[in-house]
BAMIBA-339900 format. One record per residue (C-alpha): residue in one letter; y, x, z. Coordinates in nm, 2 decimals. Layout:
[A; [Y; X; Z]];
...
This chain:
[M; [-4.66; -2.24; -5.05]];
[S; [-4.93; -2.10; -4.82]];
[A; [-4.85; -1.80; -4.60]];
[T; [-5.11; -1.59; -4.78]];
[L; [-4.97; -1.67; -5.12]];
[E; [-4.62; -1.60; -5.00]];
[A; [-4.72; -1.27; -4.85]];
[D; [-4.90; -1.17; -5.18]];
[R; [-4.59; -1.25; -5.38]];
[A; [-4.37; -1.05; -5.15]];
[Q; [-4.61; -0.76; -5.17]];
[A; [-4.61; -0.78; -5.55]];
[A; [-4.24; -0.80; -5.56]];
[Q; [-4.21; -0.48; -5.35]];
[A; [-4.46; -0.30; -5.57]];
[M; [-4.26; -0.40; -5.88]];
[S; [-3.94; -0.28; -5.72]];
[R; [-4.09; 0.05; -5.64]];
[L; [-4.23; 0.08; -6.00]];
[M; [-3.89; 0.02; -6.16]];
[Q; [-3.72; 0.27; -5.93]];
[A; [-3.98; 0.53; -6.01]];
[H; [-3.93; 0.50; -6.39]];
[R; [-3.86; 0.83; -6.56]];
[S; [-3.87; 0.92; -6.93]];
[I; [-4.14; 1.18; -6.96]];
[R; [-4.12; 1.45; -7.23]];
[E; [-4.39; 1.70; -7.11]];
[F; [-4.75; 1.59; -7.09]];
[A; [-5.07; 1.74; -6.94]];
[P; [-5.36; 1.82; -7.18]];
[R; [-5.56; 1.52; -7.06]];
[D; [-5.67; 1.23; -7.28]];
[I; [-5.67; 0.86; -7.23]];
[D; [-5.97; 0.64; -7.30]];
[P; [-5.89; 0.42; -7.60]];
[A; [-6.08; 0.12; -7.47]];
[W; [-5.89; 0.14; -7.14]];
[L; [-5.57; 0.17; -7.33]];
[D; [-5.66; -0.14; -7.53]];
[T; [-5.72; -0.33; -7.21]];
[V; [-5.37; -0.24; -7.08]];
[L; [-5.21; -0.33; -7.41]];
[A; [-5.40; -0.67; -7.41]];
[E; [-5.28; -0.75; -7.06]];
[A; [-4.92; -0.65; -7.16]];
[F; [-4.95; -0.88; -7.47]];
[A; [-5.06; -1.17; -7.25]];
[G; [-4.79; -1.10; -7.00]];
[S; [-4.50; -1.08; -7.25]];
[S; [-4.29; -1.36; -7.38]];
[S; [-4.33; -1.45; -7.74]];
[S; [-4.09; -1.67; -7.94]];
[G; [-4.28; -1.98; -8.03]];
[N; [-4.60; -1.81; -7.93]];
[L; [-4.61; -1.67; -8.28]];
[N; [-4.71; -1.32; -8.17]];
[M; [-4.53; -1.16; -8.46]];
[V; [-4.59; -0.80; -8.34]];
[S; [-4.83; -0.53; -8.42]];
[V; [-4.90; -0.20; -8.23]];
[I; [-5.03; 0.10; -8.43]];
[R; [-5.20; 0.36; -8.21]];
[T; [-5.20; 0.72; -8.33]];
[H; [-5.43; 0.98; -8.16]];
[D; [-5.55; 1.21; -8.44]];
[P; [-5.37; 1.55; -8.40]];
[G; [-5.31; 1.58; -8.77]];
[R; [-5.15; 1.24; -8.80]];
[K; [-4.95; 1.30; -8.48]];
[A; [-4.82; 1.62; -8.64]];
[R; [-4.68; 1.42; -8.93]];
[L; [-4.53; 1.17; -8.69]];
[C; [-4.37; 1.45; -8.50]];
[E; [-4.20; 1.56; -8.82]];
[L; [-4.08; 1.21; -8.88]];
[H; [-3.95; 1.19; -8.52]];
[F; [-3.72; 1.49; -8.59]];
[G; [-3.97; 1.74; -8.46]];
[Q; [-3.97; 1.64; -8.10]];
[P; [-4.26; 1.83; -7.93]];
[M; [-4.37; 1.55; -7.70]];
[V; [-4.51; 1.36; -8.00]];
[N; [-4.77; 1.63; -8.05]];
[Q; [-4.81; 1.69; -7.67]];
[A; [-4.88; 1.33; -7.57]];
[P; [-5.24; 1.21; -7.64]];
[W; [-5.12; 0.88; -7.79]];
[V; [-4.82; 0.75; -7.99]];
[L; [-4.78; 0.38; -7.99]];
[T; [-4.57; 0.23; -8.27]];
[F; [-4.45; -0.12; -8.21]];
[C; [-4.38; -0.32; -8.53]];
[A; [-4.20; -0.64; -8.61]];
[D; [-4.48; -0.81; -8.81]];
[T; [-4.44; -1.15; -8.99]];
[F; [-4.69; -1.04; -9.26]];
[R; [-4.99; -1.16; -9.07]];
[T; [-4.82; -1.49; -8.98]];
[R; [-4.73; -1.55; -9.35]];
[Q; [-5.09; -1.48; -9.45]];
[W; [-5.20; -1.74; -9.20]];
[L; [-4.95; -1.99; -9.34]];
[A; [-5.06; -1.93; -9.70]];
[Q; [-5.43; -1.97; -9.61]];
[R; [-5.36; -2.31; -9.44]];
[G; [-5.15; -2.45; -9.72]];
[A; [-4.84; -2.44; -9.50]];
[R; [-4.48; -2.39; -9.62]];
[L; [-4.41; -2.02; -9.62]];
[G; [-4.14; -1.90; -9.39]];
[F; [-4.05; -1.60; -9.16]];
[A; [-3.91; -1.39; -9.45]];
[D; [-3.54; -1.39; -9.34]];
[F; [-3.30; -1.22; -9.11]];
[I; [-3.35; -1.45; -8.82]];
[S; [-3.73; -1.39; -8.84]];
[W; [-3.66; -1.01; -8.84]];
[H; [-3.47; -1.06; -8.51]];
[V; [-3.75; -1.28; -8.36]];
[A; [-4.02; -1.03; -8.45]];
[A; [-3.82; -0.72; -8.36]];
[F; [-3.71; -0.86; -8.02]];
[D; [-4.07; -0.97; -7.94]];
[A; [-4.19; -0.61; -8.03]];
[I; [-3.93; -0.47; -7.79]];
[I; [-4.03; -0.71; -7.52]];
[L; [-4.40; -0.61; -7.56]];
[A; [-4.31; -0.24; -7.56]];
[Q; [-4.13; -0.27; -7.23]];
[T; [-4.40; -0.47; -7.07]];
[A; [-4.66; -0.21; -7.19]];
[A; [-4.43; 0.07; -7.06]];
[L; [-4.43; -0.08; -6.72]];
[A; [-4.80; -0.15; -6.72]];
[L; [-4.88; 0.21; -6.83]];
[E; [-4.64; 0.35; -6.56]];
[S; [-4.81; 0.13; -6.30]];
[H; [-5.13; 0.34; -6.36]];
[G; [-4.94; 0.67; -6.32]];
[L; [-4.89; 0.74; -6.69]];
[G; [-4.57; 0.87; -6.84]];
[I; [-4.39; 0.72; -7.13]];
[C; [-4.09; 0.80; -7.34]];
[Y; [-3.92; 0.57; -7.60]];
[M; [-3.86; 0.72; -7.94]];
[G; [-3.52; 0.61; -8.06]];
[T; [-3.58; 0.81; -8.38]];
[T; [-3.81; 0.53; -8.50]];
[L; [-3.50; 0.35; -8.63]];
[H; [-3.37; 0.65; -8.81]];
[A; [-3.70; 0.72; -8.99]];
[M; [-3.81; 0.36; -9.02]];
[R; [-3.89; 0.37; -9.40]];
[E; [-4.09; 0.70; -9.37]];
[I; [-4.28; 0.59; -9.06]];
[A; [-4.36; 0.25; -9.22]];
[D; [-4.49; 0.42; -9.53]];
[F; [-4.70; 0.67; -9.34]];
[L; [-4.85; 0.40; -9.13]];
[L; [-4.91; 0.18; -9.44]];
[C; [-4.71; -0.11; -9.31]];
[P; [-4.71; -0.40; -9.56]];
[E; [-4.41; -0.61; -9.66]];
[N; [-4.26; -0.81; -9.37]];
[C; [-4.38; -0.54; -9.13]];
[L; [-4.16; -0.26; -9.00]];
[P; [-4.17; -0.03; -8.70]];
[V; [-3.91; -0.11; -8.43]];
[T; [-3.98; 0.14; -8.16]];
[S; [-4.24; 0.39; -8.05]];
[L; [-4.38; 0.52; -7.72]];
[V; [-4.54; 0.85; -7.65]];
[V; [-4.80; 0.80; -7.37]];
[G; [-4.98; 1.05; -7.15]];
[W; [-5.02; 1.20; -6.81]];
[P; [-4.69; 1.35; -6.69]];
[A; [-4.66; 1.73; -6.66]];
[E; [-4.30; 1.71; -6.52]];
[A; [-4.12; 1.52; -6.25]];
[P; [-3.76; 1.48; -6.37]];
[A; [-3.48; 1.35; -6.15]];
[Q; [-3.39; 0.98; -6.19]];
[R; [-3.12; 0.93; -6.46]];
[D; [-2.79; 0.78; -6.36]];
[R; [-2.70; 0.43; -6.47]];
[L; [-2.37; 0.25; -6.48]];
[P; [-2.29; 0.06; -6.16]];
[P; [-2.36; -0.32; -6.15]];
[P; [-1.98; -0.42; -6.17]];
[A; [-1.97; -0.25; -6.51]];
[W; [-2.23; -0.48; -6.67]];
[I; [-2.28; -0.79; -6.45]];
[H; [-2.03; -1.06; -6.54]];
[D; [-1.97; -1.39; -6.36]];
[E; [-1.95; -1.70; -6.59]];
[V; [-1.77; -1.53; -6.88]];
[Y; [-1.72; -1.17; -7.00]];
[Q; [-1.49; -0.98; -6.78]];
[R; [-1.29; -0.73; -6.99]];
[P; [-1.25; -0.40; -6.80]];
[T; [-0.91; -0.25; -6.74]];
[P; [-0.86; 0.11; -6.83]];
[E; [-0.86; 0.19; -6.46]];
[Q; [-1.20; 0.01; -6.42]];
[I; [-1.34; 0.21; -6.71]];
[D; [-1.23; 0.53; -6.55]];
[A; [-1.38; 0.44; -6.21]];
[R; [-1.71; 0.29; -6.34]];
[F; [-1.78; 0.58; -6.58]];
[A; [-1.67; 0.86; -6.34]];
[E; [-2.01; 0.93; -6.19]];
[R; [-2.17; 0.90; -6.53]];
[E; [-1.93; 1.15; -6.68]];
[R; [-1.99; 1.40; -6.40]];
[R; [-2.37; 1.38; -6.38]];
[G; [-2.42; 1.36; -6.76]];
[R; [-2.20; 1.66; -6.83]];
[E; [-2.38; 1.86; -6.56]];
[R; [-2.72; 1.77; -6.70]];
[Y; [-2.65; 1.86; -7.06]];
[L; [-2.47; 2.18; -6.98]];
[A; [-2.76; 2.28; -6.75]];
[L; [-2.98; 2.29; -7.06]];
[G; [-2.86; 2.65; -7.12]];
[T; [-2.61; 2.87; -7.30]];
[E; [-2.69; 2.73; -7.64]];
[M; [-2.57; 2.38; -7.54]];
[T; [-2.26; 2.52; -7.37]];
[Q; [-2.18; 2.71; -7.69]];
[L; [-2.22; 2.39; -7.90]];
[W; [-1.98; 2.21; -7.67]];
[Q; [-1.73; 2.49; -7.72]];
[E; [-1.78; 2.51; -8.09]];
[H; [-1.73; 2.13; -8.14]];
[G; [-1.43; 2.12; -7.89]];
[I; [-1.62; 1.88; -7.66]];
[T; [-1.45; 1.83; -7.32]];
[S; [-1.62; 1.51; -7.20]];
[L; [-1.95; 1.33; -7.20]];
[A; [-1.79; 1.06; -7.41]];
[Q; [-1.69; 1.31; -7.68]];
[Y; [-2.04; 1.46; -7.67]];
[Y; [-2.21; 1.12; -7.74]];
[T; [-2.02; 1.07; -8.07]];
[S; [-2.01; 1.43; -8.17]];
[K; [-2.20; 1.58; -8.47]];
[I; [-2.47; 1.71; -8.23]];
[K; [-2.55; 1.38; -8.06]];
[Y; [-2.50; 1.02; -8.20]];
[D; [-2.29; 1.11; -8.50]];
[P; [-2.11; 0.79; -8.62]];
[D; [-2.13; 0.92; -8.98]];
[R; [-2.51; 0.96; -8.96]];
[F; [-2.54; 0.62; -8.79]];
[A; [-2.34; 0.46; -9.07]];
[E; [-2.56; 0.62; -9.33]];
[D; [-2.88; 0.52; -9.16]];
[S; [-2.75; 0.17; -9.11]];
[D; [-2.70; 0.14; -9.48]];
[K; [-3.06; 0.26; -9.54]];
[L; [-3.18; 0.01; -9.28]];
[R; [-3.01; -0.28; -9.45]];
[A; [-3.16; -0.18; -9.78]];
[L; [-3.51; -0.14; -9.63]];
[L; [-3.49; -0.49; -9.46]];
[G; [-3.41; -0.64; -9.80]];
[E; [-3.69; -0.45; -9.98]];
[R; [-3.95; -0.55; -9.72]];
[G; [-3.86; -0.91; -9.72]];
[F; [-3.65; -0.96; -9.41]];
[L; [-3.32; -1.06; -9.58]];
[G; [-3.46; -1.35; -9.78]];
């Protein structure tokens, strides 16, 4: 390797490290648009730079810019204001419909209408979404993933006219940041890096590894105001762990209900063949 190439790679690695450390989820955006042609270029570069199982490219990205259509998407994403505020909403879809059309038109044996194909396409969509997120952030844009996509998958799919064998997996709101939030805490490496085999944590290790997460998370949520403090009191919440599975956050009952709906939807749309 030449000295110049080695220096270039070291510089690129440092830039990538700074980019990852600078990541923030942005929920407030400035009233400034993004050129759609430029956005397409960034997405195309992200597509080329993302791994794809079998190079099948079984993903689609639906861009939403029209204020009226964003308003409907905002409703489907549980009324989160950032959907309306950001100039663009990108919905990343697991899409084997296009591939199956290609197979049919070439007289090939039809496939990719099963549960494994759902995983292949869905994981490729997530890979592309993350590559696109990093690419957009490298240009100074802000993004936020919309986990609500999974809970309103049927409604979003219908609104975006997704055909069979095509379903939304995740969404990104994209725009110029109008806030500079602090970096979120993450679990320490010993909690999630395992040598050779899975290392089951002891109760003491759980306490130690989640201690900082408990402290900072509790402080962050209770700093949202008196309404959140009252909700914690009303629901008898005394820890971050209790908050996460309470009725006001990730309610296991709601998750079970939405999981049943998701299984039914995958079957209806040809992903459980």
